[in-house]
Structure formats: structure tokens, C-alpha cells
C-alpha positions as CSV (number, residue, x, y, z in Angstrom):
1,M,17.2,8.1,7.2
2,A,17.9,7.7,10.9
3,D,17.4,4.8,13.6
4,N,15.6,4.7,16.1
5,G,18.5,3.2,18.2
6,T,17.8,-0.8,18.0
7,T,20.6,-2.9,16.7
8,P,19.3,-6.1,14.7
9,T,20.9,-9.2,16.2
10,E,18.7,-11.8,14.8
11,A,19.9,-14.0,11.8
12,G,17.0,-16.2,10.8
13,D,13.2,-16.0,10.7
14,E,11.3,-17.7,13.2
15,P,7.4,-18.8,13.4
16,V,5.1,-16.2,13.6
17,P,2.4,-16.9,16.2
18,H,-1.4,-16.0,15.1
19,E,-2.5,-13.0,17.7
20,T,-5.9,-12.4,18.4
21,G,-7.1,-8.6,18.5
22,A,-7.2,-8.9,22.4
23,E,-3.5,-9.8,22.2
24,N,-2.6,-6.8,19.9
25,E,-4.5,-4.4,22.4
26,N,-2.5,-5.8,25.5
27,A,0.8,-5.5,23.9
28,A,0.2,-2.0,22.9
29,A,-0.8,-1.3,26.2
30,A,2.6,-3.1,27.8
31,D,4.4,-0.9,25.0
32,G,3.5,2.4,26.7
33,A,2.7,5.8,25.3
34,S,1.1,5.9,22.1
35,P,2.2,8.6,19.4
36,D,-1.7,10.4,19.6
37,G,-2.1,9.9,23.1
38,G,-4.6,6.9,22.8
39,A,-6.9,7.9,20.1
40,V,-8.8,6.4,18.0
41,A,-8.8,7.0,14.4
42,A,-12.1,6.3,11.7
43,P,-11.1,4.1,9.0
44,T,-12.4,6.7,6.8
45,A,-9.2,8.8,7.6
46,E,-6.6,9.6,5.1
47,K,-4.1,7.0,4.7
48,K,-0.7,8.4,4.6
49,W,2.8,6.8,4.0
50,Y,5.4,6.2,6.9
51,I,9.0,4.6,6.6
52,V,9.3,1.7,8.9
53,H,12.8,0.4,10.3
54,T,13.2,-3.4,9.9
55,Y,15.7,-5.9,10.3
56,S,18.3,-5.8,7.3
57,G,17.9,-8.8,5.0
58,H,14.2,-9.3,6.3
59,E,12.4,-6.5,4.8
60,N,10.1,-9.3,2.8
61,K,9.4,-11.6,5.9
62,A,8.6,-8.0,8.0
63,K,6.0,-7.0,4.9
64,L,4.3,-10.6,4.9
65,T,4.1,-11.0,8.6
66,L,2.6,-7.2,9.1
67,L,0.0,-8.1,6.5
68,E,-1.1,-11.6,8.5
69,R,-1.2,-9.0,11.9
70,V,-3.4,-6.6,9.9
71,R,-6.0,-9.2,8.5
72,N,-5.8,-11.1,12.5
73,A,-6.5,-7.9,13.9
74,N,-9.4,-7.0,11.4
75,L,-7.8,-3.5,10.4
76,N,-7.7,-4.2,6.8
77,E,-9.7,-0.8,6.1
78,Y,-6.8,1.1,8.2
79,F,-4.0,0.0,5.7
80,G,-3.4,0.3,2.2
81,D,-0.2,-0.7,0.4
82,V,3.3,-1.8,2.0
83,L,6.0,-1.2,-0.2
84,V,9.6,-2.9,0.0
85,P,11.2,-0.9,-3.0
86,T,13.3,-3.2,-5.3
87,E,15.3,-2.5,-8.7
88,S,16.5,-5.1,-11.1
89,V,20.3,-4.6,-11.9
90,T,23.0,-6.1,-14.0
91,E,26.7,-6.8,-13.5
92,N,29.1,-8.5,-15.9
93,V,30.8,-11.2,-13.9
94,K,33.5,-13.0,-15.8
95,G,32.1,-11.8,-19.1
96,Q,28.8,-13.4,-18.0
97,R,26.0,-10.8,-17.7
98,R,23.9,-11.6,-14.7
99,T,20.2,-9.7,-13.4
100,T,19.9,-9.1,-9.8
101,T,17.5,-8.0,-7.6
102,R,18.6,-4.8,-5.1
103,K,16.6,-3.1,-2.8
104,F,16.4,0.4,-2.7
105,F,16.3,1.0,1.1
106,P,17.8,-2.0,2.9
107,G,16.0,-2.4,6.1
108,Y,13.3,-0.2,5.3
109,M,9.8,-0.3,4.2
110,F,7.1,2.1,3.4
111,V,3.5,1.5,5.0
112,Q,0.4,3.6,3.8
113,M,-1.9,3.5,6.4
114,V,-3.9,5.8,9.1
115,L,-1.8,6.3,12.4
116,D,-3.5,5.7,15.8
117,D,-2.9,4.0,18.6
118,R,-3.8,0.3,17.6
119,T,-2.1,0.6,14.4
120,F,1.4,2.2,15.7
121,H,1.7,-0.5,18.3
122,L,0.7,-3.1,15.8
123,V,3.3,-2.4,13.3
124,K,5.8,-1.7,15.9
125,N,5.2,-4.8,17.8
126,T,5.5,-6.9,14.4
127,P,8.5,-9.5,14.3
128,K,11.1,-8.4,12.4
129,I,9.9,-4.5,12.5
130,T,12.2,-2.4,15.0
131,G,10.0,0.6,15.1
132,F,8.9,4.3,12.8
133,L,11.2,6.4,11.4
134,G,10.9,9.4,13.6
135,G,10.2,7.4,16.9
136,M,6.9,8.0,18.6
137,K,6.2,10.4,16.5
138,P,6.4,9.4,12.9
139,T,6.2,11.7,10.4
140,P,4.4,11.2,6.8
141,V,6.5,11.0,3.6
142,P,5.5,13.6,1.3
143,E,3.3,12.5,-1.7
144,R,6.1,13.8,-4.1
145,E,8.7,11.4,-2.9
146,I,6.7,8.6,-2.4
147,H,5.7,9.0,-6.0
148,G,9.2,8.7,-7.0
149,V,9.5,5.6,-5.4
150,Q,6.6,4.5,-6.7
151,T,7.5,5.3,-10.3
152,N,11.3,3.4,-9.8
153,V,9.3,0.2,-8.5
154,A,6.8,0.0,-11.8
155,E,10.1,0.8,-13.8
156,G,11.4,-2.3,-12.2
157,K,8.3,-4.1,-12.5
158,A,8.3,-3.2,-16.4
159,G,11.5,-4.8,-17.2
160,K,13.8,-1.6,-17.2
161,T,17.2,-3.1,-15.7
162,K,20.1,-0.9,-14.6
163,A,23.2,-1.6,-14.5
164,R,25.1,-1.9,-11.0
165,V,28.1,-0.2,-11.9
166,H,29.1,3.4,-12.2
167,F,30.9,5.3,-15.0
168,E,32.8,8.6,-15.5
169,P,34.0,10.6,-18.7
170,G,37.7,9.6,-19.5
171,E,37.4,6.0,-17.9
172,S,39.0,3.6,-19.7
173,V,36.4,0.3,-20.5
174,R,36.1,-3.0,-22.0
175,V,33.0,-3.7,-24.3
176,V,31.9,-7.5,-23.5
177,D,28.9,-7.4,-25.7
178,G,27.4,-6.5,-28.8
179,P,29.6,-6.3,-32.2
180,F,32.7,-4.0,-30.5
181,A,32.9,-7.1,-28.0
182,N,36.6,-7.4,-27.0
183,F,37.4,-3.9,-28.1
184,S,39.0,-1.6,-25.6
185,A,37.0,2.0,-25.4
186,K,37.3,5.5,-23.7
187,V,34.3,6.7,-21.9
188,E,33.4,10.1,-23.5
189,E,29.9,10.9,-22.1
190,V,27.7,9.0,-19.5
191,K,23.8,9.0,-19.7
192,T,22.8,7.9,-16.5
193,D,19.2,8.2,-17.0
194,K,19.3,6.4,-20.1
195,Q,21.6,3.6,-18.7
196,K,24.2,4.4,-21.6
197,L,27.5,5.6,-22.3
198,K,28.9,7.2,-25.5
199,V,32.6,5.9,-25.7
200,S,35.3,6.0,-28.3
201,L,37.1,3.1,-29.5
202,S,39.8,2.7,-32.4
203,M,38.2,0.3,-35.4
204,F,40.6,-0.2,-38.6
205,G,43.2,2.7,-37.4
206,R,40.4,5.2,-36.9
207,T,38.9,6.4,-33.7
208,T,34.8,6.0,-33.7
209,S,32.5,7.0,-31.5
210,V,29.6,4.9,-30.8
211,E,26.8,4.4,-27.8
212,L,26.6,1.1,-25.6
213,D,24.1,0.2,-22.7
214,F,25.9,0.0,-19.4
215,A,25.7,-3.9,-19.2
216,Q,27.6,-3.9,-23.0
217,V,31.1,-2.8,-21.0
218,E,32.6,-3.4,-17.9
219,K,35.6,-1.5,-16.3
220,A,39.4,-2.3,-17.7
């Protein structure tokens, strides 16, 4: 993804003042040209998805602030969902399994909206947001791509946890969980879509192939 040239320099979050619709319009006028020459769209126009660049690490703050500004400006009809896609990942640290949340696209979020002069500047002037991907002429995200993002988000909410590490055939690993814990093994096959590995290990003097979850092994 391309950046708009703005380098984030802020380290913390500051209080966000409530703004009136008039203040939003004044900010828009001071910001220069609009993506559509100042046209105002109808609230019944089709909402499309756009990628918005934020300060990395402040995606959730930017989302909440944007939603608040939308309410204050009475533009709810022009906006749909705002996504900060995340997934749950597991990693083994000193033999202990830990689950954390990871953002798919650090520094970005997806905004479903009717794009016109008012909504463009409302989004662009939101604290922690540096602009749209595409600058003054944002390009909507194709439906097939946003559908893939939504599917990943839904899987994350359903508890489908992914492993943080990646494995390759022929790699040596150590089993850290399950009946084969503490066994050394060699990766035979990687099933990334299922987050599983087929490994070979020596048991009672014989080589045996077993299937394990990514979270059950760690790199040797």
C-alpha cells in the first residue's frame, strides 16, 4: 500500500474536541480542493469501501474518533462500517502458549462511505488519520477484496486462531503440546490453510508420521 507522504510523529493520544457541523465545513474549506470538485452526494448513494491511512498503533483510536465526528456532523446516513481487521495468533514462549491479537494492515483501516466533499474532509481531518490511500482521488476497494477481509475478520471473531510462525518442509521442530510433547520431529508437509503440520518423529525406534497444529510445535 502506498503512503501519502505524511510521517507519523505522535506517540500518545490526546483528547478529541467535539466539533459542530459548521466547524467541519470550515475545516474542509481550509483544506483545499475536494476529490469531486465540491459536489454533495445524496445519502441514498451507494456506499463504497475506501482505505484510510492512520498513525500506526492508533487504528482503534482513529476509528472511535471518526465515528464520533460522524455523529456530531449528523452524517450517519453517509457512513457504514469501519473496519480495523485483526486476527488472533498463537506463539509458544518458553513452552507456554500465548494468544495475542494482530492487525492485518498496521496503519490502515477500511471505511464504508458515500464519498463527497463533506465526508472526504471529515475523514481526512480526523485526528490520528493522515489521509486516504490515493490522496485526493481515493479509489474504492473492489468488492471481492473487501469480502476477503471481512471473511478473515469473521473467522477471527469465531475463534479460529492462527499461529504466528511459519514452517517449511524439511525443517526440524520440537513438539511442545499433546501426547508427543518434547519429541523432536521433522516437517513433512505444511497445511497453511488448516494451520496444521504433518511431521515425522521417532517413537520406540520407529519413524511415525503424525499431524499436529501449528501451536503444538516450535522451531528447534
